[in-house]
C-alpha positions, 0 to 999 in steps of 0.5 A: 436679814430680817424676814416677817416669818422670822419675826413671827417665829420669834414672837410666837416663841415668846408667847408660848414661853409665857403662856405654856412654858411646858411646850417651850421646854419640850420644843427646846428638848426636841431641838437638842435631840434633833441636833444630837441625832444629826451629829450621830448620823454624820458620825455613822456616815463617816464611819461607813465611808471610812470602812468602804474606802479602806476595804480591799476586795469583796467587802462581803468577805471583810468580816470587820467591815460587815460588822461595822456596817451591821452595827451602824444599821442598828444604831441608825434605825434606833436613832431614827425611831421617834424623830419628828414625833411629838411626845406622847404620840405613837 
């Protein structure tokens, strides 16, 4: 179904692509980066669920599980840094 908002977004994209191709390219890169981050987050979540479901007894005593959870925490924090921020901002 076509909506006025969708048509407006498409028209704005066309105008930006013509007048500011650098912004259009940056937008496309951000879209790709966002999709990659979502995929990585899903992988991390799946790995954590696998570890939790296969762990027996106290998970804090399972060194392998603790290591996976720690590395997942680090990867998640690293992937979240800068998400949603325009380039050139802190």
